[in-house]
Short mmCIF file of the C-alpha atoms (twelve columns), coordinates in Angstrom:
data_MODEL
# 
_entry.id   MODEL 
# 
loop_
_atom_site.group_PDB 
_atom_site.id 
_atom_site.type_symbol 
_atom_site.label_atom_id 
_atom_site.label_alt_id 
_atom_site.label_comp_id 
_atom_site.label_asym_id 
_atom_site.label_seq_id 
_atom_site.Cartn_x 
_atom_site.Cartn_y 
_atom_site.Cartn_z 
_atom_site.pdbx_PDB_model_num 
ATOM 1   C CA . MET A 1   86.466  111.681 104.368 1 
ATOM 2   C CA . ILE A 2   89.786  110.728 104.855 1 
ATOM 3   C CA . LEU A 3   88.893  107.789 107.149 1 
ATOM 4   C CA . ASP A 4   87.259  106.066 104.112 1 
ATOM 5   C CA . LYS A 5   90.067  106.167 102.301 1 
ATOM 6   C CA . LEU A 6   92.248  104.438 104.629 1 
ATOM 7   C CA . THR A 7   92.983  100.705 104.366 1 
ATOM 8   C CA . ILE A 8   91.854  98.415  107.068 1 
ATOM 9   C CA . GLY A 9   94.877  97.699  108.837 1 
ATOM 10  C CA . LYS A 10  95.046  101.294 109.182 1 
ATOM 11  C CA . LYS A 11  91.338  101.828 110.316 1 
ATOM 12  C CA . LYS A 12  92.187  99.797  113.244 1 
ATOM 13  C CA . ILE A 13  94.791  101.620 113.975 1 
ATOM 14  C CA . PHE A 14  93.210  104.619 114.177 1 
ATOM 15  C CA . ILE A 15  90.224  103.105 116.072 1 
ATOM 16  C CA . ILE A 16  92.915  102.375 118.782 1 
ATOM 17  C CA . LEU A 17  94.245  105.828 118.723 1 
ATOM 18  C CA . PHE A 18  90.714  107.267 118.790 1 
ATOM 19  C CA . ILE A 19  89.722  105.389 122.055 1 
ATOM 20  C CA . ASN A 20  93.126  105.685 123.927 1 
ATOM 21  C CA . PHE A 21  93.093  109.524 122.712 1 
ATOM 22  C CA . SER A 22  89.810  110.264 124.000 1 
ATOM 23  C CA . ILE A 23  90.043  108.470 127.690 1 
ATOM 24  C CA . TRP A 24  93.321  110.696 128.222 1 
ATOM 25  C CA . ARG A 25  92.263  113.568 126.942 1 
ATOM 26  C CA . PHE A 26  89.237  113.773 128.869 1 
ATOM 27  C CA . GLY A 27  89.523  111.281 131.606 1 
ATOM 28  C CA . SER A 28  86.354  109.079 131.125 1 
ATOM 29  C CA . ILE A 29  83.959  108.637 128.324 1 
ATOM 30  C CA . THR A 30  81.521  110.057 130.564 1 
ATOM 31  C CA . MET A 31  82.805  112.989 130.272 1 
ATOM 32  C CA . PHE A 32  83.285  112.951 126.745 1 
ATOM 33  C CA . PHE A 33  79.675  112.876 126.428 1 
ATOM 34  C CA . SER A 34  79.031  116.052 128.178 1 
ATOM 35  C CA . GLU A 35  76.477  118.629 127.335 1 
ATOM 36  C CA . ASN A 36  78.816  120.663 124.800 1 
ATOM 37  C CA . ILE A 37  78.881  116.781 122.640 1 
ATOM 38  C CA . ASP A 38  78.409  119.388 119.331 1 
ATOM 39  C CA . THR A 39  81.739  121.129 120.035 1 
ATOM 40  C CA . LEU A 40  83.723  117.987 120.873 1 
ATOM 41  C CA . VAL A 41  82.414  116.043 118.233 1 
ATOM 42  C CA . ASN A 42  83.581  118.990 115.545 1 
ATOM 43  C CA . TRP A 43  86.833  119.611 117.444 1 
ATOM 44  C CA . TYR A 44  87.422  115.704 117.286 1 
ATOM 45  C CA . ILE A 45  86.943  115.995 113.511 1 
ATOM 46  C CA . ALA A 46  89.242  118.603 112.506 1 
ATOM 47  C CA . THR A 47  92.008  117.372 114.925 1 
ATOM 48  C CA . LEU A 48  92.251  114.043 113.749 1 
ATOM 49  C CA . SER A 49  91.797  115.149 110.083 1 
ATOM 50  C CA . LEU A 50  94.954  116.939 110.574 1 
ATOM 51  C CA . TYR A 51  96.271  113.912 112.425 1 
ATOM 52  C CA . LEU A 52  95.584  111.507 109.998 1 
ATOM 53  C CA . GLN A 53  96.817  113.999 106.985 1 
ATOM 54  C CA . SER A 54  100.167 114.047 108.754 1 
ATOM 55  C CA . ASN A 55  100.705 110.689 109.972 1 
ATOM 56  C CA . PHE A 56  98.975  108.126 107.524 1 
ATOM 57  C CA . SER A 57  99.195  108.202 103.910 1 
ATOM 58  C CA . VAL A 58  96.369  108.309 101.663 1 
ATOM 59  C CA . LEU A 59  97.181  107.752 98.274  1 
ATOM 60  C CA . LYS A 60  95.530  110.377 95.819  1 
ATOM 61  C CA . VAL A 61  94.702  109.210 92.407  1 
ATOM 62  C CA . PHE A 62  94.713  111.202 89.184  1 
ATOM 63  C CA . LYS A 63  93.213  110.576 85.787  1 
ATOM 64  C CA . ASN A 64  93.763  113.825 84.781  1 
ATOM 65  C CA . PHE A 65  96.979  116.092 84.878  1 
ATOM 66  C CA . LYS A 66  95.204  119.321 84.954  1 
ATOM 67  C CA . ASP A 67  93.448  117.961 88.544  1 
ATOM 68  C CA . TYR A 68  97.222  117.760 90.059  1 
ATOM 69  C CA . SER A 69  98.791  120.130 91.946  1 
ATOM 70  C CA . SER A 70  100.987 120.282 94.379  1 
ATOM 71  C CA . GLN A 71  103.503 122.992 96.169  1 
ATOM 72  C CA . LYS A 72  106.364 119.916 96.543  1 
ATOM 73  C CA . PRO A 73  108.133 118.589 93.500  1 
ATOM 74  C CA . LEU A 74  108.079 115.074 92.712  1 
ATOM 75  C CA . ALA A 75  110.398 111.712 92.479  1 
ATOM 76  C CA . LEU A 76  108.491 109.750 90.129  1 
ATOM 77  C CA . SER A 77  108.680 106.509 88.407  1 
ATOM 78  C CA . LEU A 78  106.798 105.860 85.464  1 
ATOM 79  C CA . GLY A 79  105.777 101.756 83.883  1 
ATOM 80  C CA . MET A 80  102.896 99.505  83.619  1 
ATOM 81  C CA . PHE A 81  103.777 98.210  87.041  1 
ATOM 82  C CA . ASP A 82  101.720 95.097  86.345  1 
ATOM 83  C CA . GLY A 83  101.406 92.726  88.846  1 
ATOM 84  C CA . VAL A 84  103.350 95.316  91.072  1 
ATOM 85  C CA . HIS A 85  105.986 92.298  91.575  1 
ATOM 86  C CA . LEU A 86  109.330 92.359  93.470  1 
ATOM 87  C CA . GLY A 87  111.311 94.429  90.818  1 
ATOM 88  C CA . HIS A 88  108.440 97.049  90.915  1 
ATOM 89  C CA . LYS A 89  108.742 96.866  94.675  1 
ATOM 90  C CA . SER A 90  112.680 97.805  94.279  1 
ATOM 91  C CA . ILE A 91  111.846 100.598 92.346  1 
ATOM 92  C CA . ILE A 92  109.491 101.837 95.003  1 
ATOM 93  C CA . ASP A 93  111.343 101.435 97.931  1 
ATOM 94  C CA . GLU A 94  114.177 103.417 96.034  1 
ATOM 95  C CA . LEU A 95  111.372 105.848 95.465  1 
ATOM 96  C CA . ILE A 96  110.325 106.770 98.988  1 
ATOM 97  C CA . LYS A 97  114.160 106.562 99.923  1 
ATOM 98  C CA . VAL A 98  115.005 109.333 97.375  1 
ATOM 99  C CA . GLY A 99  111.647 111.369 98.416  1 
ATOM 100 C CA . THR A 100 112.478 111.183 102.110 1 
ATOM 101 C CA . GLU A 101 115.948 112.560 101.500 1 
ATOM 102 C CA . ASN A 102 114.833 115.109 99.120  1 
ATOM 103 C CA . ASN A 103 111.733 116.369 100.828 1 
ATOM 104 C CA . LEU A 104 109.955 115.008 97.464  1 
ATOM 105 C CA . GLU A 105 106.712 113.809 97.181  1 
ATOM 106 C CA . THR A 106 106.259 110.516 95.348  1 
ATOM 107 C CA . ALA A 107 104.380 109.327 92.480  1 
ATOM 108 C CA . ILE A 108 103.676 106.604 89.991  1 
ATOM 109 C CA . LEU A 109 102.454 107.292 86.339  1 
ATOM 110 C CA . THR A 110 101.044 104.293 84.713  1 
ATOM 111 C CA . PHE A 111 99.028  103.859 81.645  1 
ATOM 112 C CA . TRP A 112 95.032  102.510 81.208  1 
ATOM 113 C CA . PRO A 113 94.603  100.739 79.132  1 
ATOM 114 C CA . HIS A 114 97.445  98.761  78.590  1 
ATOM 115 C CA . PRO A 115 99.425  100.094 75.413  1 
ATOM 116 C CA . ARG A 116 99.505  97.021  74.318  1 
ATOM 117 C CA . PHE A 117 96.023  97.065  73.458  1 
ATOM 118 C CA . VAL A 118 96.229  100.135 71.497  1 
ATOM 119 C CA . PHE A 119 99.028  98.615  69.354  1 
ATOM 120 C CA . ASN A 120 97.357  95.005  68.799  1 
ATOM 121 C CA . PRO A 121 94.064  95.544  69.806  1 
ATOM 122 C CA . ASN A 122 93.921  91.923  68.426  1 
ATOM 123 C CA . GLU A 123 96.161  90.846  70.749  1 
ATOM 124 C CA . ASP A 124 94.801  88.669  73.813  1 
ATOM 125 C CA . LEU A 125 96.277  89.960  76.397  1 
ATOM 126 C CA . LYS A 126 95.078  89.548  80.239  1 
ATOM 127 C CA . LEU A 127 96.914  91.187  83.108  1 
ATOM 128 C CA . LEU A 128 97.909  90.405  86.681  1 
ATOM 129 C CA . ASN A 129 96.012  93.202  87.988  1 
ATOM 130 C CA . THR A 130 92.825  94.651  87.500  1 
ATOM 131 C CA . ILE A 131 92.735  98.638  88.068  1 
ATOM 132 C CA . ASP A 132 91.598  98.373  91.509  1 
ATOM 133 C CA . GLU A 133 94.315  95.712  92.713  1 
ATOM 134 C CA . LYS A 134 96.822  98.071  91.226  1 
ATOM 135 C CA . LYS A 135 95.908  101.057 93.364  1 
ATOM 136 C CA . GLU A 136 95.407  98.925  96.240  1 
ATOM 137 C CA . LEU A 137 98.919  97.088  96.029  1 
ATOM 138 C CA . ILE A 138 100.437 100.274 95.279  1 
ATOM 139 C CA . GLU A 139 98.737  102.065 98.168  1 
ATOM 140 C CA . LYS A 140 100.410 99.565  100.684 1 
ATOM 141 C CA . TYR A 141 103.804 101.185 99.607  1 
ATOM 142 C CA . ASN A 142 102.712 104.493 101.279 1 
ATOM 143 C CA . ILE A 143 103.228 106.188 97.615  1 
ATOM 144 C CA . ASP A 144 101.876 109.833 97.460  1 
ATOM 145 C CA . HIS A 145 100.603 109.983 94.386  1 
ATOM 146 C CA . LEU A 146 99.450  107.548 91.171  1 
ATOM 147 C CA . PHE A 147 98.450  108.779 87.780  1 
ATOM 148 C CA . LEU A 148 96.232  106.855 85.882  1 
ATOM 149 C CA . LYS A 149 96.923  108.111 81.944  1 
ATOM 150 C CA . GLU A 150 94.478  107.639 79.400  1 
ATOM 151 C CA . PHE A 151 97.028  105.914 76.788  1 
ATOM 152 C CA . ASP A 152 95.028  107.750 73.928  1 
ATOM 153 C CA . ASP A 153 95.995  108.692 70.157  1 
ATOM 154 C CA . GLU A 154 97.245  112.502 71.569  1 
ATOM 155 C CA . PHE A 155 99.164  110.631 73.981  1 
ATOM 156 C CA . ARG A 156 100.799 107.615 72.058  1 
ATOM 157 C CA . ASN A 157 102.195 110.010 69.694  1 
ATOM 158 C CA . LEU A 158 104.598 112.106 72.128  1 
ATOM 159 C CA . THR A 159 107.971 111.327 71.243  1 
ATOM 160 C CA . GLY A 160 110.552 110.738 74.669  1 
ATOM 161 C CA . GLU A 161 111.825 114.478 74.537  1 
ATOM 162 C CA . GLU A 162 108.200 115.864 74.331  1 
ATOM 163 C CA . PHE A 163 106.930 113.404 77.196  1 
ATOM 164 C CA . VAL A 164 109.840 114.864 79.121  1 
ATOM 165 C CA . ARG A 165 109.172 118.438 78.697  1 
ATOM 166 C CA . GLN A 166 105.200 118.400 78.409  1 
ATOM 167 C CA . ILE A 167 104.530 116.413 80.504  1 
ATOM 168 C CA . LEU A 168 107.303 115.545 83.463  1 
ATOM 169 C CA . ILE A 169 108.613 118.752 84.001  1 
ATOM 170 C CA . ASP A 170 105.607 121.050 82.535  1 
ATOM 171 C CA . LYS A 171 102.987 119.474 84.256  1 
ATOM 172 C CA . LEU A 172 104.336 117.515 87.164  1 
ATOM 173 C CA . ASN A 173 107.523 119.046 88.393  1 
ATOM 174 C CA . VAL A 174 109.344 116.052 88.355  1 
ATOM 175 C CA . LYS A 175 113.022 116.529 89.907  1 
ATOM 176 C CA . TYR A 176 113.910 112.898 90.258  1 
ATOM 177 C CA . LEU A 177 112.743 110.375 87.984  1 
ATOM 178 C CA . ILE A 178 113.195 106.448 88.351  1 
ATOM 179 C CA . ILE A 179 113.345 103.966 85.792  1 
ATOM 180 C CA . GLY A 180 113.273 100.054 85.189  1 
ATOM 181 C CA . TYR A 181 116.372 98.400  83.849  1 
ATOM 182 C CA . ASP A 182 114.293 97.923  80.532  1 
ATOM 183 C CA . HIS A 183 112.267 100.956 80.371  1 
ATOM 184 C CA . SER A 184 111.591 102.692 77.253  1 
ATOM 185 C CA . PHE A 185 108.785 105.361 76.255  1 
ATOM 186 C CA . GLY A 186 107.542 107.779 73.595  1 
ATOM 187 C CA . LYS A 187 106.741 106.920 70.383  1 
ATOM 188 C CA . ASN A 188 108.724 104.295 68.316  1 
ATOM 189 C CA . LYS A 189 110.333 104.343 71.763  1 
ATOM 190 C CA . SER A 190 112.212 107.126 71.635  1 
ATOM 191 C CA . GLY A 191 112.346 107.496 75.231  1 
ATOM 192 C CA . ASN A 192 115.335 105.738 76.788  1 
ATOM 193 C CA . PHE A 193 117.457 106.100 79.902  1 
ATOM 194 C CA . GLU A 194 120.485 107.842 77.319  1 
ATOM 195 C CA . LEU A 195 118.016 110.619 76.362  1 
ATOM 196 C CA . LEU A 196 116.497 111.304 80.310  1 
ATOM 197 C CA . GLN A 197 120.617 111.467 80.933  1 
ATOM 198 C CA . LYS A 198 120.953 114.524 78.286  1 
ATOM 199 C CA . LEU A 199 117.752 116.100 78.970  1 
ATOM 200 C CA . SER A 200 118.648 116.093 82.988  1 
ATOM 201 C CA . LYS A 201 121.150 118.452 82.652  1 
ATOM 202 C CA . GLU A 202 119.355 121.243 80.672  1 
ATOM 203 C CA . LEU A 203 115.869 120.519 82.765  1 
ATOM 204 C CA . ASP A 204 117.327 120.140 86.088  1 
ATOM 205 C CA . PHE A 205 116.133 116.770 87.209  1 
ATOM 206 C CA . ASP A 206 118.180 113.642 88.523  1 
ATOM 207 C CA . VAL A 207 117.435 110.082 86.639  1 
ATOM 208 C CA . GLU A 208 118.246 106.829 87.716  1 
ATOM 209 C CA . GLN A 209 118.038 103.611 86.109  1 
ATOM 210 C CA . MET A 210 117.450 100.332 88.429  1 
ATOM 211 C CA . GLU A 211 119.202 97.059  87.861  1 
ATOM 212 C CA . ALA A 212 117.174 93.918  87.524  1 
ATOM 213 C CA . ILE A 213 115.852 91.986  90.448  1 
ATOM 214 C CA . ASN A 214 116.260 88.521  89.978  1 
ATOM 215 C CA . ILE A 215 115.380 85.168  91.587  1 
ATOM 216 C CA . HIS A 216 117.550 82.057  91.174  1 
ATOM 217 C CA . GLU A 217 119.536 83.525  88.173  1 
ATOM 218 C CA . ASN A 218 116.348 84.945  86.785  1 
ATOM 219 C CA . ASN A 219 115.691 88.340  86.278  1 
ATOM 220 C CA . ILE A 220 111.512 89.023  87.305  1 
ATOM 221 C CA . SER A 221 109.287 90.548  84.960  1 
ATOM 222 C CA . SER A 222 105.240 90.776  84.208  1 
ATOM 223 C CA . THR A 223 105.833 88.372  81.283  1 
ATOM 224 C CA . LYS A 224 107.578 85.886  83.724  1 
ATOM 225 C CA . VAL A 225 105.184 86.060  86.026  1 
ATOM 226 C CA . ARG A 226 102.301 85.584  83.506  1 
ATOM 227 C CA . ASN A 227 104.144 82.565  81.910  1 
ATOM 228 C CA . ALA A 228 104.483 81.051  85.477  1 
ATOM 229 C CA . LEU A 229 100.914 81.461  86.135  1 
ATOM 230 C CA . LEU A 230 100.143 79.936  82.716  1 
ATOM 231 C CA . THR A 231 102.039 77.107  83.319  1 
ATOM 232 C CA . GLY A 232 100.419 76.419  86.534  1 
ATOM 233 C CA . ASN A 233 103.862 77.214  88.452  1 
ATOM 234 C CA . ILE A 234 102.009 79.019  91.159  1 
ATOM 235 C CA . LYS A 235 104.983 78.747  93.799  1 
ATOM 236 C CA . ALA A 236 107.114 80.441  90.966  1 
ATOM 237 C CA . ALA A 237 104.937 83.348  90.469  1 
ATOM 238 C CA . ASN A 238 104.169 84.053  94.020  1 
ATOM 239 C CA . GLU A 239 107.643 84.057  94.585  1 
ATOM 240 C CA . MET A 240 108.312 86.691  91.930  1 
ATOM 241 C CA . LEU A 241 104.940 88.578  93.016  1 
ATOM 242 C CA . GLY A 242 106.170 88.679  96.984  1 
ATOM 243 C CA . TYR A 243 102.334 87.628  97.438  1 
ATOM 244 C CA . SER A 244 100.128 85.176  96.652  1 
ATOM 245 C CA . TYR A 245 98.446  85.810  93.159  1 
ATOM 246 C CA . SER A 246 95.037  86.506  93.674  1 
ATOM 247 C CA . VAL A 247 91.486  86.587  91.684  1 
ATOM 248 C CA . SER A 248 88.168  88.379  93.070  1 
ATOM 249 C CA . GLY A 249 84.766  88.176  91.693  1 
ATOM 250 C CA . THR A 250 81.265  87.882  92.200  1 
ATOM 251 C CA . VAL A 251 79.769  84.471  93.081  1 
ATOM 252 C CA . VAL A 252 77.345  83.584  90.543  1 
ATOM 253 C CA . HIS A 253 74.482  80.794  89.855  1 
ATOM 254 C CA . GLY A 254 76.237  77.818  88.053  1 
ATOM 255 C CA . LYS A 255 74.794  74.419  87.146  1 
ATOM 256 C CA . LYS A 256 74.923  73.516  90.859  1 
ATOM 257 C CA . ILE A 257 76.202  69.764  90.275  1 
ATOM 258 C CA . GLY A 258 78.187  69.985  92.926  1 
ATOM 259 C CA . ARG A 259 76.266  70.527  95.490  1 
ATOM 260 C CA . THR A 260 74.943  66.980  94.271  1 
ATOM 261 C CA . ILE A 261 77.917  65.278  94.787  1 
ATOM 262 C CA . GLY A 262 78.822  66.542  98.185  1 
ATOM 263 C CA . TYR A 263 80.991  69.173  97.303  1 
ATOM 264 C CA . PRO A 264 78.953  72.567  96.549  1 
ATOM 265 C CA . THR A 265 80.989  75.457  94.942  1 
ATOM 266 C CA . ALA A 266 81.138  79.044  94.513  1 
ATOM 267 C CA . ASN A 267 81.282  79.983  90.731  1 
ATOM 268 C CA . ILE A 268 83.178  83.440  90.610  1 
ATOM 269 C CA . ASP A 269 82.383  85.861  88.038  1 
ATOM 270 C CA . THR A 270 85.854  87.498  87.081  1 
ATOM 271 C CA . GLU A 271 86.655  90.436  85.472  1 
ATOM 272 C CA . SER A 272 87.749  89.453  81.553  1 
ATOM 273 C CA . ILE A 273 90.742  91.717  81.668  1 
ATOM 274 C CA . LYS A 274 92.063  89.502  84.657  1 
ATOM 275 C CA . LEU A 275 94.784  86.641  84.087  1 
ATOM 276 C CA . LEU A 276 93.426  83.118  85.020  1 
ATOM 277 C CA . PRO A 277 96.270  80.463  85.591  1 
ATOM 278 C CA . LYS A 278 96.198  77.126  83.422  1 
ATOM 279 C CA . LYS A 279 93.131  74.792  83.582  1 
ATOM 280 C CA . GLY A 280 93.233  72.677  86.639  1 
ATOM 281 C CA . ALA A 281 92.960  72.400  90.355  1 
ATOM 282 C CA . TYR A 282 94.538  74.228  92.693  1 
ATOM 283 C CA . ILE A 283 94.801  75.090  96.635  1 
ATOM 284 C CA . VAL A 284 93.523  78.218  97.668  1 
ATOM 285 C CA . GLU A 285 93.374  80.631  100.760 1 
ATOM 286 C CA . THR A 286 89.434  82.421  100.242 1 
ATOM 287 C CA . GLU A 287 88.446  85.281  101.626 1 
ATOM 288 C CA . VAL A 288 84.580  85.475  102.210 1 
ATOM 289 C CA . GLN A 289 82.583  88.293  104.615 1 
ATOM 290 C CA . GLY A 290 86.249  89.255  105.565 1 
ATOM 291 C CA . GLN A 291 87.304  85.445  107.124 1 
ATOM 292 C CA . GLN A 292 89.634  83.235  105.540 1 
ATOM 293 C CA . TYR A 293 89.091  79.552  104.674 1 
ATOM 294 C CA . LYS A 294 90.978  76.558  102.754 1 
ATOM 295 C CA . GLY A 295 89.419  75.882  99.265  1 
ATOM 296 C CA . MET A 296 89.749  73.769  96.149  1 
ATOM 297 C CA . LEU A 297 89.317  75.680  93.160  1 
ATOM 298 C CA . SER A 298 89.000  74.701  89.721  1 
ATOM 299 C CA . ILE A 299 89.674  76.455  86.609  1 
ATOM 300 C CA . GLY A 300 88.123  74.799  83.048  1 
ATOM 301 C CA . THR A 301 85.162  73.154  81.574  1 
ATOM 302 C CA . ASN A 302 83.914  70.422  83.802  1 
ATOM 303 C CA . PRO A 303 84.460  68.382  80.553  1 
ATOM 304 C CA . THR A 304 83.552  64.891  83.003  1 
ATOM 305 C CA . VAL A 305 79.815  66.398  83.025  1 
ATOM 306 C CA . ASN A 306 80.029  67.737  79.261  1 
ATOM 307 C CA . GLY A 307 80.897  71.132  80.290  1 
ATOM 308 C CA . GLU A 308 81.918  73.852  77.298  1 
ATOM 309 C CA . LYS A 309 82.329  77.140  79.218  1 
ATOM 310 C CA . LEU A 310 85.108  77.897  81.062  1 
ATOM 311 C CA . THR A 311 84.737  78.545  84.938  1 
ATOM 312 C CA . VAL A 312 86.233  79.299  88.138  1 
ATOM 313 C CA . GLU A 313 84.675  77.777  91.043  1 
ATOM 314 C CA . VAL A 314 85.773  77.008  94.494  1 
ATOM 315 C CA . TYR A 315 84.464  74.434  97.255  1 
ATOM 316 C CA . ILE A 316 85.273  76.507  100.675 1 
ATOM 317 C CA . LEU A 317 85.983  73.786  103.783 1 
ATOM 318 C CA . ASP A 318 84.400  74.299  106.585 1 
ATOM 319 C CA . PHE A 319 81.995  76.962  105.352 1 
ATOM 320 C CA . GLU A 320 78.378  76.955  105.176 1 
ATOM 321 C CA . GLY A 321 76.204  79.844  104.039 1 
ATOM 322 C CA . ASP A 322 74.865  81.886  100.978 1 
ATOM 323 C CA . ILE A 323 76.918  83.976  99.354  1 
ATOM 324 C CA . TYR A 324 75.291  84.883  96.272  1 
ATOM 325 C CA . ASP A 325 76.002  87.877  94.503  1 
ATOM 326 C CA . GLU A 326 78.549  88.489  97.241  1 
ATOM 327 C CA . ASN A 327 82.453  89.533  96.120  1 
ATOM 328 C CA . ILE A 328 84.988  87.002  96.955  1 
ATOM 329 C CA . THR A 329 88.788  86.707  96.618  1 
ATOM 330 C CA . VAL A 330 90.727  83.656  96.438  1 
ATOM 331 C CA . ARG A 331 94.647  83.366  96.677  1 
ATOM 332 C CA . PHE A 332 96.338  80.798  95.133  1 
ATOM 333 C CA . ARG A 333 98.664  78.486  97.076  1 
ATOM 334 C CA . ASP A 334 99.886  75.520  95.364  1 
ATOM 335 C CA . PHE A 335 98.822  73.490  91.918  1 
ATOM 336 C CA . LEU A 336 97.134  70.207  92.689  1 
ATOM 337 C CA . HIS A 337 96.574  68.389  89.017  1 
ATOM 338 C CA . ASP A 338 95.582  69.206  85.211  1 
ATOM 339 C CA . GLU A 339 92.224  69.689  84.112  1 
ATOM 340 C CA . ILE A 340 90.796  66.143  84.369  1 
ATOM 341 C CA . LYS A 341 87.911  64.149  82.368  1 
ATOM 342 C CA . PHE A 342 86.519  61.410  84.555  1 
ATOM 343 C CA . GLU A 343 84.774  58.058  83.091  1 
ATOM 344 C CA . GLY A 344 81.691  59.069  85.860  1 
ATOM 345 C CA . LEU A 345 80.996  60.932  88.964  1 
ATOM 346 C CA . GLU A 346 82.062  58.266  91.266  1 
ATOM 347 C CA . LYS A 347 86.198  58.590  89.985  1 
ATOM 348 C CA . LEU A 348 85.595  62.398  89.882  1 
ATOM 349 C CA . ILE A 349 84.611  62.174  93.631  1 
ATOM 350 C CA . GLU A 350 87.159  60.165  94.498  1 
ATOM 351 C CA . ARG A 351 89.968  62.804  93.146  1 
ATOM 352 C CA . LEU A 352 88.089  65.460  95.222  1 
ATOM 353 C CA . ASP A 353 88.366  63.313  98.132  1 
ATOM 354 C CA . GLU A 354 92.156  63.481  97.648  1 
ATOM 355 C CA . ASP A 355 92.743  67.046  96.853  1 
ATOM 356 C CA . LYS A 356 90.573  67.823  99.854  1 
ATOM 357 C CA . ARG A 357 93.000  65.763  101.792 1 
ATOM 358 C CA . LEU A 358 96.023  67.603  100.349 1 
ATOM 359 C CA . THR A 359 94.281  70.857  100.818 1 
ATOM 360 C CA . ARG A 360 93.598  70.396  104.675 1 
ATOM 361 C CA . GLU A 361 97.126  69.300  105.101 1 
ATOM 362 C CA . PHE A 362 98.349  72.328  103.276 1 
ATOM 363 C CA . GLN A 363 100.321 74.518  105.633 1 
ATOM 364 C CA . PHE A 364 99.269  78.420  104.758 1 
# 
């Protein structure tokens, strides 16, 4: 159902509209539940489906070009969009503006896995977004279509010109193409803005290259966001992203040492592809069961108790409950300190007490 695809915020709006419309249309809830209930319900489903299709943007995701069909041509941008940071947002904003002005549907074409995994299989690359996170971030901008193309051997061998002709024009009917300031594509990076300008005249499409978005005189890029996180510079990373960097995962059983010292933690099993900030302690906002709590998060090996395995665990302030096997999300707000090996548990507890004070005082 369309309702299932809506974001939580849109669902709330939908429910409010539904209730108000019911009261207005039928005069009272009593009349709604009349002897013609089946007819009325079917009418509601049909009417509301049409209403939602025309008034709410539902992101359509395609993994195969052959599954895509549309009566309207596209305004499209292509790239990895890892992090969907403020630089990407400027492209998306322009995409929506162009689509609206020219009666075009909007689309983003990205690749999975990341091409660097294909070209450099031994590289230990970590990404800012899982595939689900990327979908959720892009959906917030009301883009119509998201193409998640597998970066396979056949695709990687297309030249830049073949990609434009065979994919963008023949399969997707692109009429307006927007690329980033440093974007290249195709085998041996043979596709660039100059090639697109040349082909646009022959193939009847417009092309636009966006300028870099700068913060503090430095252009924003996914690489710079990763580097900021890997050095613990959470504020810089969040500033470039335009939102708080987050990590999600399932709560799993750990050694349960924290509960013996008054600081029970939730151990989070994260996706292996997801970038974790540098080892250390952080102030985080923790989402549990739909509620938000302040938290102190540790990334490290717990050297004070001779740990070896890297863990991600969060102490959630003002929360009690069994959340094993549940999914939680932590949003990084500030860096507290590097990972420390204390002389004993007493020193560890002293530091935890101080971290808790700082976390409680932190203004979210």
